[in-house]
N, C-alpha and C positions, 0 to 999 in steps of 0.2 A: 567484545570490546578489547580483548587482548591484542587482536590483530591490528587494531588502530594505534596501539602504543609503539611508536618507533623510537622515541626518546623520552626522557623524563619531562621535557617541556610540554608533551601532549597531556600531562596530568592537570596542567593549570586551568584548563577550560572546563573541567568536569565539576558537576554539582555534587553536593553531599550525597544525594541519592545515587548518582552515578558512581561515585567512589565506593559506596557500599556494595553496589552491584559488581564492580570490578574486583573488589576484594573477594567476594563469593566465587566469582568466575576463576580467579587465580587459584583458589583452593581446589576447585574441581579440576582445573587444568593440571595442577601439581599431582593430585591423586592419580589422575588418568595416566600421565606421562611417567612418573617415577616408579609406579608399580609395574610398568612394562620394562623399564631399563634397569631398575635398581638405583639406589642413591639415598641421600640424606632427606628423608621425607619429614619426620617430626620437627626438626628445628625450623624448616622453612614454612611449615603451616603456622608456626607460632609468630612469625615476624612479618606477616602480610601487611597489616595496617601500619605497623611501625615503619616498614620500608617505604610505603606509599607516602607517609607523612614526611619522611626525610627528604624524599625526592621532590615533593611539592614545596618544601621550605628552602632547600639549598639547590645550587645551580651546578650539577655535575656535568662535565668533568672539571670545570673551573674550580668548583669546590670539591674537595677530595673526600670520598666516602670509603672508609676502611672497615672490613669485617674481620672480627676475631671470634671464632675461626671462620675460614672461608666457606665452610660447608653450609652456612646460613645465607648464602648469597644468591640462591635461585630466584627469589622474587626480584632482587636487584637486576639479575640478568634479563628477566622478563620486561621490566620497566625500562631497560636500556636497549630494547629492540631485538632481543635474541630469542624470542619464544619459538621460532621455527626450528631452532637447533635442538629442542628438547627430545625430538624423536630419536636422536643419537647421542643422548646424554651419556657421558663417560665411556663412549665407544670410540674406536680408532677414527681419527679425522673428524670426530664430532665435538659436541660441546663438553668442555671440562666440567668436572664436578666442583670446581673451586674457581675463584677469580683468575682470569688469565689475560695478561697484557696483550697477547697475540690476538685475542678475541675482540677486545674493546678498549677504547681510550678511557672508559669509566672504571677500569680495573687497575689496581695499583699492586696489591700484595698477592703473590702467587703461592707463597708458602702457607700451608694449611695447619701448621702447628699452633697450638693455643698460647695465649698470654704474650703475644708479640706485638699486637696492633697498637697498643698504647705507646710503645717505644717508637714505632713508625710514626704515629701521630704527633709525638713530641718532636721528632726530627723534622718532619715536613712542616709543621706549623712554625717551628723555630726558623727553618729555612725561609719560609714566606716572609717572616718578620724581618730577618736580616737582609733580604733582598728587596724590601719595600713593597712586597705584594700584599699589602694590608687589606685588600678588598677580597681576598680568598680565605675560605674557611676550611677547616678539617673536621670531619665527623667520624668518630670511632664507635662502632657498635661492638660492645664486648659483653659476653655472657657472664652470668654469676659464677659459672664453673671456672671460666678463664681467670677470674679474679682471685682464685685460690692459688694461682701460680705466682711465685716470688717475683718473676720478671715484671708482672703487672704492677707490683708495689714499688719496685725500683723505678719504673716509669712515672707512677703517680707522684713519687717523692721529688722527681725532677720537674714534672709538669707544674707542680704547686709553686715553683719559683717564677713561673711565667706570669707577669702582671698584665701584659697587653698582647695576648695572642688569641687568635680566633680558633679556639679548639673546643668542640662540644663532645663529651663522652656520654654515649647512651648505654646505660647498663641494662641489658636485656635479661631480666630476672625471671626465669621460668622454673627455678628451683632444681634444675637438672643440668648435667653435662651429658656424659653417657649414662651414668647412674645419678641418683639423687645427690645434689651438691652437698658436700659435708665439710665440717670444720668450723673454725671460729667465724670466717667470713660468711658462711651460709647462715649461721645463727644470727649474725649481725643484720643481714638482709632480711631474715625472717622477722626480726623485731621491727624493722622499718616497714614491712608490709602491713602490720597491724597497728601502726601508729598514725594518728591524725596530724601530728606535727605541732611543734611548739608555737608556731604562728597562730593556729586556731585556738590553742590554749590561752594565749595572750589576748586574742580578740574577745574570748569569753570573759577574761579578767577585766578588760577595759569596759565591756558592756555592762557587766554585773557589778563589779566593785566600784566603778565611778558613779554608779547610781546609789551606792550605799552611803548614807549620811556620815559625815565627820571622818570615819576611819577608812572609807573606801578608797579615796584618792591616795592617801599615803601607802596603803597596802599595795595598790596597784604599782605605784612608783617603785616600791621596794622589790616587788616581784619582777618588774621590768628591768631593774638594775641587776637582778640575779639571773638574767636571761641565759647566761652560759650554763649555770647550774641546772635550771629548768630544762634547757635544751638537752643536756646529757641524760636527764631522767625521762623526759617525755618523748624525745625524738633523738635517737642515737646518731642521726646524720651528722652530729657534731664531730664525729670522728673524721669525716671527709673535710669539714670546714676547719678543723684544727690543723689540717695539712695545708690550709690556705686555698681550698677548692670550694667553689660555690656549689651547693647541693640543691636540686629541685626534685620534688616528687614525694612519694611515689605517684605515677601517672598510669592510667589504664592504657596499656600498650595496644589495645584493640579498639580504642576510640580515636579515630583519625583526627577529629576536630580538636580533642583535648591534647593529642600529641603535637598537632601543628601549633597550637597556642603556646605550649611549653617550649617547643623548638624555636619559635620566633623570639621568645624572651631570651632563651639561651644564646641565640645567634646575635642578638643585639647587646649582649652583656660586655663583649670586648675583652674577656679573659676566660680562662678555662672554666668550664661548667660541667658538672655531673648531672645528667638527667636519668632518674631511676624509673624505668618502665616495667610494669608487671605484665607478663605474657603467659600464654598457656601453650606449652609444647605439644604439637599435634592437634591443635585447635581445628575443629570442624570435621575430624575423621575419627569415628568412634573406636576403631581397633587401636589407634594410637593413644587414646585417652584411658584405656583400661589399665589393669594392674601391671601388665607387663609392657608398659609404654617404652621401656628401655630398648626393646626389640625394634621399635620404629624410629630410633635415632638414625639408623641406616638400614635399609632394607635391600633384599635381592628382589627377584621378580615374584610378585605376590598377586593374589586375587584382590582386585580393588575393592570388592564388596566386603570381604571377610578379613583381608589382611594376611591370610594364610599363604605360606610359600607354595608355588606351583611345582617346583622341582621336588622330586622325591628326597626324603631324608637320607643323609649319608653319615658315615662316621668320620668326623673331622679330627685333624691333629689336635685342636683345642680340647675336644671331648676326651680324647685318650689321655692327654696331660691332666685334665681336671679329675678324672677317675683315679689316675695313679697317684696324684698328689694327696687325695684323701687317704688312700692306702698307706702312703708314707707318713701322713700325719697321725694315723692310728699307731704306727710302729715307733714313731719318734716324737716324744712329747715335747721336745725342744724346737720342733719345726713351727715356724711362723711365716704366714704369707702376706706379702705387701704388693699393692698395686697403686697406680695413679689415676683414679677416676675411671677404671676399666674393669671393674669386678666381673661383670658378665662377659664382656668380649674376650677376656683372657682365660675364662673358665674357673676363676677363683670363687664364683658364687657357690659352687658345690662345697668347697672347703669351708667357706663362711657359714653355710648352713650347718655343717658338722662341728666346726670349731670357731664360733663367733669371737671368742676371746683371743684367738690366735690369728685373726685376720685384720689387716690394717689397710684402709684406703685413705691415702694422704691427699686426695684431690689432684688437680693437674699440677703436680709439683714433683717431677722426676728427680731433680737434684736432691730435694729433701728426702725422697724415698730411699735413694741410694746411701746417703750419709747416715740416715736413721738406721738402715740396715747394718752399717758398720758398727753403730752403737749397740744394736741388739746382739750382734755376734760377740762383741766384747763382753756383754753381760751374760753370755752362755747360751744364747739361742742360735738356731740355724735359719736365717731368713731366706726365703725364696721370693725374689723380686720378679713379678711377672708383668711385662709390658709388651707393646708392639716393638718390633726391631727398630723402626724409624724413630721412636721416641726415646730410646736409650741414647741416641746421638746427643740429646740435650744434656745428659748427665756424664759426659765422658770424663771431665775433670774429677768428678766425685768417684767414679769407678777407678780411675787411675791413682789418685792420691789419698782418698779417704778409705777405699776398700783394698786395692792391691798393695799399696805401700805398707799398709798396716797388716797385710796377710790375714785379712778377715775372711772367715768361712761363710761367704754369701754366695748363693746360687742365683744366677740371672736366667730367666726363662723368656726367650724372645719368640713371640708369635709373629706371624706375617713376615718372616725372614725371606730374603730373596726378592725376586720380581713379583710384585703383587698385582700390577696392572691397572685396574679401573680407576683408582684414586690418584693416579699420576705421580709426578716426579717426587714430591715430598713424602709420599707414603711407601715407595719401594724400599724394602729392607735390605739394600745391597751393600751397605757400608760396614755392617757389624763385624764381619770376618777380618776386614782390613784394620779397623779401629782396634779391636781387641787383640789382633796379632802383635801389636807393639807394646802391650801391657805386660810387664814382668809378672811372674807368678800366676798369671791367669791360665786356667784350664778351659778349653773350648770343645764342645761336642756337637756333632751334626748328625743326629739319627736319620737313618734312611727310611725307616718304617715305624709302625706303632710299637712293635716288640722292642726295637732298639730305643725308642723314646722312653719306654718304661725302664729299660735297662740302664740307660745313661743317667736318668733322673735319680735312680737309686744310688748309682755310683757317685754322683755329684754331691749327694747329701753326706756321703762319708768323707768328703774332702773338707777338713775343718781348719786347715792352716793356710788356705789360699782361696781366692775366689774361683768360681766355676761358672760356666755359661753353656746353655744348650739352646739351639735355635731350630725352628721348623717353619714350613711355609704355611700359607693360607689354604683353607679348603679341605678337600677329601683326602684322608690318609690312604696311601697306596697299600696294596696287599703286601704281607710280609714277604721278604726276600731272604730266605735262609742262607747262611754262609756255607760255602763249599768246605772251608776249613778256617780256623783262626790261628794266626801265627803272631805271637808277641802283641796281641790286641788288634791286629789287622785282620779283617775279614776278607777272604778270597771268595768272590761271587761268581767268577767265570774264569776258566783257564784255557788259554789258546794252545794249540798244538805246537806252535813255534814261538820263539821268544822275540817277536817283532816289536810289540807295543805293550807297555804297562799303563793301563788306564786307571788313574786314581779318581774315584767317584767320591764327591763330597755331599753327604746328606741325602736329601730326597731326589737327587739326580740319578740314583742307582738304577732304577728300572730303565731309564733312557740309556745309561751306560751299557747295561747288559744287552739291550737290544742292538745298540750300535756295534758291540763286539760280535754278536751273532751275525749281523749283516757283513761285517768285515771278514769274518771267517769264510763266508760264501764267495768272497772275492780273493781268497787265498792269503789273507793277512791274519796272523795269530795275535790275538789281543787277550791279555789277562786283566780282569777287572778286580780291583781291590777297594775296600772301604775302610779307612783308618778309624772310623767311629769318633775317636778323639783326634781332632786336627791341630790341637795345641795342648801340650807339646807333642810333636810327632815322634814316634819311636825311631831310634837310630837304625833299627833293622830295615827301615824303608830304603836306606842307602844300599844296604847289602842286596835287597831284593831288586832294586833298580839296575844293579850292575849286570843283571841277566838279560837286559833288554836293549834293543837298538835305540829306542826312544821312549819318553814318558809323556803322557797326556794327562792334564789335570782338568776335570770338569766340575765347576762349582757355580752355585747360584748366588753370586755376588760379583763385585767388581774385580777384574783381573789385576788391576793395579794395586799392589800391596796385599793380595789375597793369598790363598793357600799355595797356588803355584809359585808365587814369589818366595814364600817360606821354604818350599821344597828346593827351589833353585839355590837358595842361600845354603841349605844343608848340603847340597851336592858340591857347591863351591868349597865349603869348609872341609869336606872330605876329599877334595881333589878329584872329584868325579865329573867327567865331561859328557854326560848323556844329554842329548838334546831334549828340551822340555817345551811342549806346546800347551798353551793355556787357553781354555774355553770358558768364557764367562761373560759377564756384562761389561761393556766398554766404560771408560771413564767419562761419562756424560749423564745428563739428566734425561731420563726416559719419559716420553710422552704417554699419556693414558691410552690404554687399549687392553684387550683381554690378554692374560698372561701368555696363552698359547700363541697369539699373534706376535707378541713381542719376542718370544723365544724363536719363533720361526724367522723373523726378520734378522735376528742376531746370529742365525745359523746354528741355533741350539736345538736341534731335533735329532732323533736317532739316525735318520737317513743322512742328514747333512754331516753329522759327526763321523759316521762310518765313511762317507765319501772323503772327508778331510783326512782321516786316518790312513786310508788306502793311498791317497796322493802323497802324504808326508812319507809313508813307508817307501813308496816307489822312488822318492827323491834321495833316500839314504843309500850309502854304499853298503854292499853286502858285508856281513860280519860286524864285530863290535868296534865302536869308534875309539875305545880306550882299552888298555890292558886290564884284564880282570884280576883283582886280588885273589889270592888262594882261597879265602873264605867264600868268595862268590862262586868259584868253581865247585867247591864242596857243596854249597847250597843248591847249585844246579843239578848235581848228581844225586841228590837225595830223592828216593823214590816217592811217587805220589801215593795217596791213599788208594790201596788196592781195590776198595769197594766203590770208589768214586769214578764217575765218567771223566774223561779227559777235558770235557767242556761242559759248561752249564748253559743249556738252551732253555728258552722261555717255555 
């Protein structure tokens, strides 16, 4: 049946039995396809019937359907005629793992960050109203986890003032975001799940009390007059209605007929309506319903029958951080860990098992997490805030003014830094170095391997009068790369026989840098590779070191614009040094989804391409130094090397 669905209009002719069969087929299809490519399996298995009901009730794309977050849009993609693209889901030139305007007129929001769709819905529905497009509706599907984000409540506060707008908010309540949804909003929704509703209470009252002689009628009238009070006690949906929003539900999100009936009522209401749907994340797939359901929020390539990964297990950057944080927690009783609904994905689950009282999951609320950390630091704790790099973007103001301005001793640990690939533009962590580079007092580390990750984490916890940050990429941690020597905190990883190029390697690019230097050596160009470890603030000795070379190349896993190369260039200008600087990193653009290796290759960030560029740049420079060397630099050049060390470091 899936092959016959080319647009949502094709759903209209299906009978209830056919709809049920289609839902089952979609689940089988998703399990088959997503376990082969990787992707967000659990969330989409939970919204099959809900999405079918929405597309049978509303007329997309005339009516706008928005998903918060976009990773629950796979069923929407199938129903809008894109099932054939699932063989290349999240692969280069294939189907995006999130809504994509380039793919379909049915997609509007491309950003996959949570808690934003209600604001989109507010703006679009307001725009329709102002332009007289009163026959168009907006449907926002928002998860219970996304409702823990403050931006959702800012939006609801404004939506509540809209008396005549066609806006339907479907709360997809599955009790989970990445981890089980926590906080007051979660408790509130939990209460609603087990309530039958004050309308049913009053129906009982009317039926029973009005049949009671003499006193029944007056008692019922009194209770009906106290509806507001009864509503707050019996059915806390009054919270939404107190905002001025009509609440409907809870409704079984897996009952297509019930969902359609509720959606039709909401559609006809003519003002904002909240429809509360109860769903089961991972429905229909046994491995995703077991105790470790969090693992099936997003999966790699797994066995479709067992759900077990097909690739062999590797040591990841996340696991190295997780183990080291536990060790630091044992040594430092003031250490507290904070995350935003990502306890498992960031590795804090191990810390939580060991120190539950010192672990805080604030829900999808990065801004609150950061400012709360500033408060904890003021109270004498040392918070470690662990999130994905892309999600710290959401809390820049709090990092700048609540943490850095107050010189709070908070450590930020950014997983998935740099080019991540598969999840597309909004999930690449390529902005953190540029963003934090302009924050006064901030210390930033980029460890090149597991040993350095453990090292800089321990060092960051010792910084108590300023914020610190360390960042590492997604996936397998590379083998440790020992330093040739360490000078003023700068590790020398490879030394060229001639002073042609100083290659500054930032973080996990070190192995590529060393390989590029080795290849350049075979072409007659001497390259020395250094790793500053801490890239903010950079030691002034870097200026002295750079005066020995004809040019400097900076290799970083982030945007070139405003990145580490920019910082080094500014250092050189301030010192009056005119050594040419070449920057290798991500361009100032949004990168499309593809494997990390494919993106790096297209950007020219491979050992072979870097080596070739270095050789070409060196050939274009005149012989000798471009600027007079200060006397201190001449002294540095004449200092003998370690007698026991090779003149080069080869892999």
